[in-house]
C-alpha positions in Angstrom: 115.1 148.3 85.2 111.9 150.2 85.9 111.0 151.2 89.5 109.3 148.5 91.5 108.3 147.9 95.2 110.0 144.9 96.9 108.2 142.9 99.5 109.6 139.8 101.4 106.7 137.5 102.3 107.0 135.6 105.6 104.3 133.0 104.8 101.9 131.9 102.1 99.1 133.9 103.7 101.4 137.0 103.7 102.3 136.5 100.1 98.6 136.1 99.1 97.8 139.4 100.9 100.6 141.2 99.2 99.5 140.0 95.8 95.9 141.1 96.4 96.9 144.6 97.4 99.3 145.3 94.5 98.4 146.7 91.1 100.6 144.5 88.9 102.6 142.2 91.1 105.1 139.4 90.2 106.2 136.6 92.4 110.0 136.3 92.9 111.3 132.9 93.7 114.8 132.2 92.4 114.7 135.1 90.0 116.7 133.4 87.3 114.2 134.5 84.6 112.3 137.4 86.1 115.3 139.5 87.1 117.1 139.4 83.7 113.7 140.2 82.1 113.3 143.2 84.3 116.8 144.4 83.6 116.1 144.3 79.9 112.9 146.3 80.6 110.8 143.6 79.2 108.8 143.4 82.4 107.8 146.2 84.7 105.8 144.8 87.7 104.5 147.3 90.2 105.6 145.0 93.1 107.8 142.1 93.6 106.6 139.6 96.2 109.6 137.5 97.3 108.6 134.0 98.4 112.1 132.6 98.6 112.3 132.5 102.4 108.9 130.8 103.0 109.5 127.5 104.8 106.2 126.1 103.7 107.6 125.9 100.2 110.7 123.9 101.1 111.4 120.2 101.5 111.3 116.9 99.5 109.2 114.1 101.0 108.2 110.7 99.7 104.5 110.1 100.3 103.3 106.7 99.3 104.6 106.1 95.8 105.2 109.7 94.9 107.5 112.6 95.8 106.1 115.8 97.0 108.6 118.6 96.3 108.2 122.1 97.6 108.0 124.9 95.0 110.9 126.6 96.6 113.3 123.7 96.3 116.4 124.5 94.2 117.4 122.5 91.1 120.6 121.4 92.8 118.6 119.9 95.7 116.6 117.8 93.3 119.7 116.8 91.3 121.6 115.6 94.4 118.8 114.1 96.5 119.7 110.4 97.0 116.1 109.1 97.1 115.1 110.9 93.9 118.3 109.7 92.2 117.3 106.1 93.1 113.6 106.2 92.4 113.4 108.8 89.5 116.8 109.0 88.0 115.5 110.9 85.0 114.3 113.7 87.2 117.6 114.0 89.0 119.5 114.0 85.8 117.3 116.6 84.3 117.8 118.9 87.3 121.5 118.5 87.0 121.5 119.6 83.4 119.8 123.0 84.0 121.9 126.0 83.3 125.1 126.3 85.3 126.0 125.8 89.0 124.8 129.4 89.9 121.4 128.8 88.2 121.0 125.3 89.8 121.7 126.7 93.3 119.3 129.7 92.8 116.5 128.6 90.5 113.5 126.8 91.9 111.2 124.1 90.5 108.1 126.2 91.2 109.5 129.2 89.4 110.5 127.1 86.3 107.1 125.4 86.2 105.1 128.7 86.6 107.1 130.5 83.9 106.7 127.6 81.4 109.5 128.7 79.1 109.2 126.7 75.9 112.8 125.5 76.3 112.7 124.8 80.0 113.4 121.3 81.3 111.0 120.8 84.2 107.8 121.0 82.1 109.0 117.9 80.2 109.5 116.0 83.5 106.1 116.9 84.9 104.3 116.0 81.7 106.4 112.9 81.2 105.8 111.7 84.8 102.1 112.6 84.9 102.8 114.9 87.8 100.4 117.2 89.7 100.9 120.9 90.4 99.6 121.9 93.8 98.7 125.5 94.4 97.1 127.7 97.1 93.8 127.0 95.5 93.7 123.5 93.9 95.5 120.6 92.3 96.2 120.6 88.6 97.3 117.7 86.5 100.4 118.5 84.4 98.5 117.8 81.2 96.1 120.6 82.1 98.6 122.9 83.6 100.8 123.8 80.6 98.5 125.7 78.2 100.9 127.3 75.7 104.2 129.2 75.3 104.8 131.0 78.7 101.1 130.2 79.5 99.7 128.1 82.3 96.4 127.4 84.0 97.4 129.5 87.0 95.2 132.4 88.1 96.9 135.7 88.8 96.6 135.3 92.6 97.5 131.6 92.6 100.8 130.4 94.0 102.4 127.0 93.4 103.2 125.4 96.7 104.3 121.8 95.7 104.6 119.4 92.8 103.6 115.7 93.3 105.5 113.3 91.1 104.6 109.6 91.0 107.5 107.1 91.0 107.7 105.4 87.6 109.1 102.0 86.7 111.9 103.7 84.8 112.7 107.2 83.4 115.4 109.2 81.6 115.9 112.6 80.0 118.1 113.6 77.1 118.5 117.0 75.6 120.5 118.9 73.0 121.4 122.1 74.7 122.0 125.5 73.2 125.8 125.9 73.8 125.4 129.4 75.2 122.2 129.3 77.3 122.0 125.6 78.1 118.3 125.8 77.3 117.0 122.8 75.4 116.8 123.0 71.6 115.1 119.7 72.0 114.8 117.7 75.2 112.9 114.4 75.5 111.7 112.9 78.8 110.6 109.3 78.7 109.0 107.2 81.4 107.3 103.9 81.9 104.7 104.8 84.6 103.9 102.6 87.6 101.2 100.8 85.5 103.6 100.2 82.6 102.3 102.9 80.3 104.9 104.8 78.3 105.0 108.6 78.3 107.2 110.8 76.1 107.3 114.6 76.7 109.2 117.0 74.5 110.5 120.5 75.4 112.5 123.1 73.5 111.0 122.2 70.1 107.3 122.9 70.2 105.9 126.2 69.0 103.4 126.1 71.8 105.8 124.8 74.4 106.0 121.3 75.9 104.0 118.5 74.4 103.6 114.7 74.4 104.8 112.6 71.5 101.9 110.2 71.3 103.1 108.3 68.3 106.3 107.4 70.1 104.3 106.4 73.2 102.2 104.0 71.1 105.3 102.5 69.6 106.9 102.0 73.0 103.8 100.4 74.4 104.6 97.3 72.3 108.3 97.6 72.1 110.3 99.5 74.8 113.5 100.0 72.9 115.3 102.8 70.9 114.4 101.0 67.7 110.7 101.6 68.4 111.1 105.4 68.1 113.9 105.5 65.5 111.6 105.8 62.5 109.2 108.2 64.1 109.4 112.0 63.3 107.4 114.8 64.8 105.7 117.1 62.2 108.0 120.1 61.7 105.0 122.4 61.0 104.3 122.6 64.7 107.9 123.2 65.8 110.0 126.2 66.5 112.5 127.5 64.0 115.0 130.3 64.8 118.7 131.3 64.2 119.8 128.3 66.3 118.0 125.7 64.3 115.2 125.2 61.8 112.0 123.4 62.6 113.2 120.5 60.5 116.4 120.3 62.4 114.5 120.2 65.7 112.3 117.5 64.4 115.3 115.3 63.8 116.7 116.2 67.2 113.5 115.1 68.9 113.9 111.6 67.3 117.6 111.4 68.3 117.0 112.6 71.8 114.1 110.1 72.2 116.3 107.2 71.1 119.0 108.2 73.6 116.5 108.7 76.4 114.9 105.2 75.9 118.3 103.7 75.7 119.3 105.4 79.0 116.0 104.3 80.7 
Protein backbone atom coordinates (compact mmCIF):
# COMPACT_ATOMS: atom_id res chain seq x y z
CA UNK A 1 0.00 0.00 0.00
CA UNK A 2 1.26 3.46 -0.88
CA UNK A 3 1.44 6.21 1.71
CA UNK A 4 -1.79 8.13 2.26
CA UNK A 5 -3.23 10.63 4.74
CA UNK A 6 -6.24 9.50 6.75
CA UNK A 7 -9.00 11.89 7.85
CA UNK A 8 -12.18 11.05 9.78
CA UNK A 9 -14.97 13.45 8.82
CA UNK A 10 -17.43 14.45 11.51
CA UNK A 11 -20.08 15.80 9.18
CA UNK A 12 -20.92 16.14 5.50
CA UNK A 13 -19.64 19.71 5.56
CA UNK A 14 -16.40 18.50 7.12
CA UNK A 15 -16.06 15.78 4.46
CA UNK A 16 -16.66 18.27 1.65
CA UNK A 17 -13.97 20.54 3.04
CA UNK A 18 -11.46 17.71 3.31
CA UNK A 19 -12.15 16.66 -0.28
CA UNK A 20 -11.67 20.22 -1.51
CA UNK A 21 -8.29 20.66 0.18
CA UNK A 22 -6.80 17.29 -0.88
CA UNK A 23 -4.83 16.64 -4.06
CA UNK A 24 -6.27 13.24 -5.03
CA UNK A 25 -8.70 12.11 -2.33
CA UNK A 26 -10.92 9.06 -2.05
CA UNK A 27 -13.98 8.64 0.12
CA UNK A 28 -13.83 5.71 2.56
CA UNK A 29 -17.19 4.27 3.62
CA UNK A 30 -17.20 0.52 4.29
CA UNK A 31 -13.86 0.03 2.55
CA UNK A 32 -14.75 -3.39 1.15
CA UNK A 33 -13.50 -2.45 -2.32
CA UNK A 34 -11.18 0.50 -1.77
CA UNK A 35 -8.93 -1.03 0.90
CA UNK A 36 -8.15 -4.25 -1.04
CA UNK A 37 -7.53 -2.15 -4.15
CA UNK A 38 -5.05 0.01 -2.23
CA UNK A 39 -3.34 -3.05 -0.76
CA UNK A 40 -2.75 -4.32 -4.29
CA UNK A 41 -1.34 -0.88 -5.20
CA UNK A 42 -4.00 -0.43 -7.84
CA UNK A 43 -5.10 2.80 -6.17
CA UNK A 44 -2.95 5.45 -4.54
CA UNK A 45 -5.10 8.30 -3.19
CA UNK A 46 -3.29 11.17 -1.54
CA UNK A 47 -5.95 11.28 1.20
CA UNK A 48 -8.67 9.04 2.59
CA UNK A 49 -11.76 10.84 3.85
CA UNK A 50 -13.58 8.46 6.20
CA UNK A 51 -17.34 9.16 6.25
CA UNK A 52 -18.36 6.00 8.11
CA UNK A 53 -19.16 7.80 11.40
CA UNK A 54 -21.35 10.55 9.93
CA UNK A 55 -24.83 10.28 11.45
CA UNK A 56 -26.39 12.19 8.55
CA UNK A 57 -25.69 9.17 6.35
CA UNK A 58 -27.45 6.64 8.56
CA UNK A 59 -31.03 5.45 8.89
CA UNK A 60 -33.84 3.87 6.90
CA UNK A 61 -37.09 5.80 6.68
CA UNK A 62 -40.31 5.29 4.75
CA UNK A 63 -41.46 8.58 3.25
CA UNK A 64 -44.76 8.31 1.40
CA UNK A 65 -44.53 5.31 -0.92
CA UNK A 66 -40.72 5.17 -0.97
CA UNK A 67 -37.84 4.24 1.29
CA UNK A 68 -35.07 6.76 1.90
CA UNK A 69 -31.93 4.85 2.86
CA UNK A 70 -28.80 6.58 4.14
CA UNK A 71 -25.66 6.03 2.10
CA UNK A 72 -23.88 4.75 5.21
CA UNK A 73 -26.41 1.98 5.87
CA UNK A 74 -24.80 -1.48 5.87
CA UNK A 75 -25.99 -4.29 3.62
CA UNK A 76 -26.98 -6.36 6.67
CA UNK A 77 -29.29 -3.57 7.85
CA UNK A 78 -31.15 -3.56 4.54
CA UNK A 79 -31.34 -7.36 4.48
CA UNK A 80 -32.88 -7.61 7.95
CA UNK A 81 -35.11 -4.51 8.03
CA UNK A 82 -38.66 -5.82 8.62
CA UNK A 83 -40.37 -3.04 6.65
CA UNK A 84 -38.17 -3.47 3.60
CA UNK A 85 -38.61 -7.24 3.76
CA UNK A 86 -42.35 -6.70 3.66
CA UNK A 87 -42.54 -3.93 1.06
CA UNK A 88 -39.55 -4.63 -1.20
CA UNK A 89 -38.57 -8.28 -0.63
CA UNK A 90 -36.36 -8.28 -3.71
CA UNK A 91 -34.18 -5.56 -2.23
CA UNK A 92 -33.86 -7.31 1.13
CA UNK A 93 -33.02 -10.61 -0.55
CA UNK A 94 -30.41 -8.92 -2.75
CA UNK A 95 -28.69 -7.32 0.25
CA UNK A 96 -28.61 -10.68 2.00
CA UNK A 97 -26.77 -12.26 -0.95
CA UNK A 98 -23.86 -9.80 -0.99
CA UNK A 99 -20.49 -11.32 -0.15
CA UNK A 100 -20.24 -12.95 3.26
CA UNK A 101 -21.28 -11.84 6.78
CA UNK A 102 -18.18 -9.66 7.22
CA UNK A 103 -18.85 -7.83 3.95
CA UNK A 104 -22.55 -7.42 4.73
CA UNK A 105 -21.81 -5.90 8.15
CA UNK A 106 -19.11 -3.56 6.81
CA UNK A 107 -20.04 -2.58 3.25
CA UNK A 108 -22.48 0.26 2.62
CA UNK A 109 -25.15 0.86 0.01
CA UNK A 110 -23.64 4.23 -0.89
CA UNK A 111 -20.18 2.77 -1.38
CA UNK A 112 -21.48 0.01 -3.62
CA UNK A 113 -23.50 2.41 -5.74
CA UNK A 114 -20.67 4.95 -6.05
CA UNK A 115 -18.15 2.28 -7.07
CA UNK A 116 -20.51 0.76 -9.68
CA UNK A 117 -18.63 -2.50 -10.03
CA UNK A 118 -19.99 -4.31 -13.12
CA UNK A 119 -20.74 -7.36 -10.97
CA UNK A 120 -22.16 -5.56 -7.93
CA UNK A 121 -25.74 -6.25 -6.84
CA UNK A 122 -27.13 -2.89 -5.77
CA UNK A 123 -26.92 -1.21 -9.20
CA UNK A 124 -29.43 -3.78 -10.48
CA UNK A 125 -31.81 -3.00 -7.62
CA UNK A 126 -31.63 0.76 -8.14
CA UNK A 127 -32.11 0.49 -11.88
CA UNK A 128 -34.82 -2.14 -11.54
CA UNK A 129 -36.75 -0.13 -8.95
CA UNK A 130 -36.36 3.22 -10.72
CA UNK A 131 -34.57 4.63 -7.69
CA UNK A 132 -33.05 8.07 -7.20
CA UNK A 133 -29.53 8.78 -5.94
CA UNK A 134 -29.41 11.82 -3.66
CA UNK A 135 -26.10 13.65 -3.28
CA UNK A 136 -24.71 16.74 -1.62
CA UNK A 137 -25.49 18.60 -4.87
CA UNK A 138 -28.57 17.11 -6.55
CA UNK A 139 -30.86 14.16 -7.20
CA UNK A 140 -29.99 11.74 -10.01
CA UNK A 141 -32.29 9.10 -11.47
CA UNK A 142 -30.70 5.66 -11.47
CA UNK A 143 -31.08 5.50 -15.25
CA UNK A 144 -28.81 8.53 -15.54
CA UNK A 145 -26.48 7.69 -12.67
CA UNK A 146 -24.79 4.52 -13.95
CA UNK A 147 -22.79 5.56 -17.01
CA UNK A 148 -20.42 2.62 -17.65
CA UNK A 149 -18.09 0.12 -16.02
CA UNK A 150 -16.95 1.69 -12.71
CA UNK A 151 -18.33 4.99 -14.04
CA UNK A 152 -21.11 7.16 -12.62
CA UNK A 153 -22.49 10.66 -13.03
CA UNK A 154 -20.89 11.77 -9.75
CA UNK A 155 -18.60 14.79 -9.75
CA UNK A 156 -15.25 14.44 -7.96
CA UNK A 157 -16.43 16.51 -4.99
CA UNK A 158 -19.93 15.01 -4.82
CA UNK A 159 -20.98 12.67 -2.00
CA UNK A 160 -23.95 10.30 -2.04
CA UNK A 161 -26.11 10.98 1.01
CA UNK A 162 -29.19 8.79 0.44
CA UNK A 163 -30.98 6.64 -2.09
CA UNK A 164 -34.75 6.90 -2.54
CA UNK A 165 -36.43 3.68 -3.62
CA UNK A 166 -40.14 3.57 -4.57
CA UNK A 167 -42.18 0.64 -3.28
CA UNK A 168 -43.16 -1.62 -6.22
CA UNK A 169 -46.13 -3.93 -6.53
CA UNK A 170 -43.72 -6.86 -6.50
CA UNK A 171 -39.99 -7.52 -6.86
CA UNK A 172 -37.37 -10.26 -6.79
CA UNK A 173 -33.68 -10.79 -7.45
CA UNK A 174 -31.85 -13.90 -8.57
CA UNK A 175 -28.16 -14.24 -9.33
CA UNK A 176 -25.62 -16.86 -10.30
CA UNK A 177 -22.66 -16.03 -8.02
CA UNK A 178 -19.02 -16.65 -8.67
CA UNK A 179 -18.30 -19.40 -6.11
CA UNK A 180 -15.20 -17.63 -4.79
CA UNK A 181 -16.06 -13.93 -4.73
CA UNK A 182 -19.88 -14.16 -4.52
CA UNK A 183 -20.03 -11.40 -7.12
CA UNK A 184 -22.73 -11.94 -9.74
CA UNK A 185 -21.75 -13.64 -12.96
CA UNK A 186 -25.29 -12.74 -13.91
CA UNK A 187 -27.88 -11.21 -11.63
CA UNK A 188 -31.38 -10.14 -12.64
CA UNK A 189 -33.66 -7.84 -10.65
CA UNK A 190 -37.30 -7.76 -11.73
CA UNK A 191 -40.01 -5.45 -10.48
CA UNK A 192 -43.53 -4.44 -11.30
CA UNK A 193 -43.58 -0.77 -10.36
CA UNK A 194 -46.40 0.98 -8.53
CA UNK A 195 -48.09 1.82 -11.86
CA UNK A 196 -47.76 -1.78 -13.07
CA UNK A 197 -44.83 -1.25 -15.45
CA UNK A 198 -42.31 -4.11 -15.50
CA UNK A 199 -38.61 -3.38 -15.14
CA UNK A 200 -35.74 -5.86 -15.61
CA UNK A 201 -32.17 -4.89 -14.68
CA UNK A 202 -29.12 -7.07 -15.27
CA UNK A 203 -25.79 -6.98 -13.44
CA UNK A 204 -22.64 -9.08 -13.67
CA UNK A 205 -22.98 -9.71 -17.39
CA UNK A 206 -22.78 -6.39 -19.24
CA UNK A 207 -19.50 -5.18 -20.73
CA UNK A 208 -20.54 -1.64 -19.73
CA UNK A 209 -22.00 -2.61 -16.37
CA UNK A 210 -25.63 -2.74 -15.30
CA UNK A 211 -28.33 -2.46 -17.98
CA UNK A 212 -32.06 -2.92 -18.53
CA UNK A 213 -33.35 -5.87 -20.56
CA UNK A 214 -36.02 -3.98 -22.49
CA UNK A 215 -37.14 -6.95 -24.60
CA UNK A 216 -37.95 -8.83 -21.40
CA UNK A 217 -39.80 -5.81 -20.02
CA UNK A 218 -41.97 -5.63 -23.13
CA UNK A 219 -42.79 -9.33 -22.89
CA UNK A 220 -43.68 -9.08 -19.21
CA UNK A 221 -45.97 -6.11 -19.84
CA UNK A 222 -48.47 -8.41 -21.51
CA UNK A 223 -47.68 -11.63 -19.63
CA UNK A 224 -46.11 -11.48 -16.19
CA UNK A 225 -44.81 -15.04 -16.01
CA UNK A 226 -41.52 -16.93 -16.38
CA UNK A 227 -42.71 -18.23 -19.76
CA UNK A 228 -42.74 -14.66 -21.12
CA UNK A 229 -38.95 -14.33 -20.78
CA UNK A 230 -38.00 -17.97 -21.38
CA UNK A 231 -37.39 -17.49 -25.09
CA UNK A 232 -35.64 -14.12 -24.86
CA UNK A 233 -31.85 -13.97 -24.98
CA UNK A 234 -29.58 -10.97 -24.53
CA UNK A 235 -27.13 -10.35 -27.38
CA UNK A 236 -23.81 -11.89 -26.31
CA UNK A 237 -21.80 -9.30 -28.25
CA UNK A 238 -22.44 -6.77 -25.49
CA UNK A 239 -21.63 -9.07 -22.60
CA UNK A 240 -18.53 -9.88 -20.57
CA UNK A 241 -16.42 -12.93 -21.28
CA UNK A 242 -13.63 -14.08 -18.97
CA UNK A 243 -12.05 -17.16 -17.36
CA UNK A 244 -15.21 -17.70 -15.32
CA UNK A 245 -17.62 -17.78 -18.24
CA UNK A 246 -17.95 -16.76 -21.86
CA UNK A 247 -20.29 -14.06 -23.10
CA UNK A 248 -22.54 -16.76 -24.56
CA UNK A 249 -22.64 -18.53 -21.20
CA UNK A 250 -23.61 -15.29 -19.44
CA UNK A 251 -26.32 -14.66 -22.05
CA UNK A 252 -27.89 -17.98 -21.12
CA UNK A 253 -27.51 -17.21 -17.41
CA UNK A 254 -29.40 -13.94 -17.82
CA UNK A 255 -32.41 -15.78 -19.25
CA UNK A 256 -32.30 -18.43 -16.53
CA UNK A 257 -31.97 -15.86 -13.73
CA UNK A 258 -34.77 -13.75 -15.24
CA UNK A 259 -37.13 -16.74 -15.28
CA UNK A 260 -36.31 -17.53 -11.66
CA UNK A 261 -36.73 -13.92 -10.57
CA UNK A 262 -40.13 -13.58 -12.20
CA UNK A 263 -41.22 -16.86 -10.63
CA UNK A 264 -40.04 -15.63 -7.22
CA UNK A 265 -41.81 -12.29 -7.65
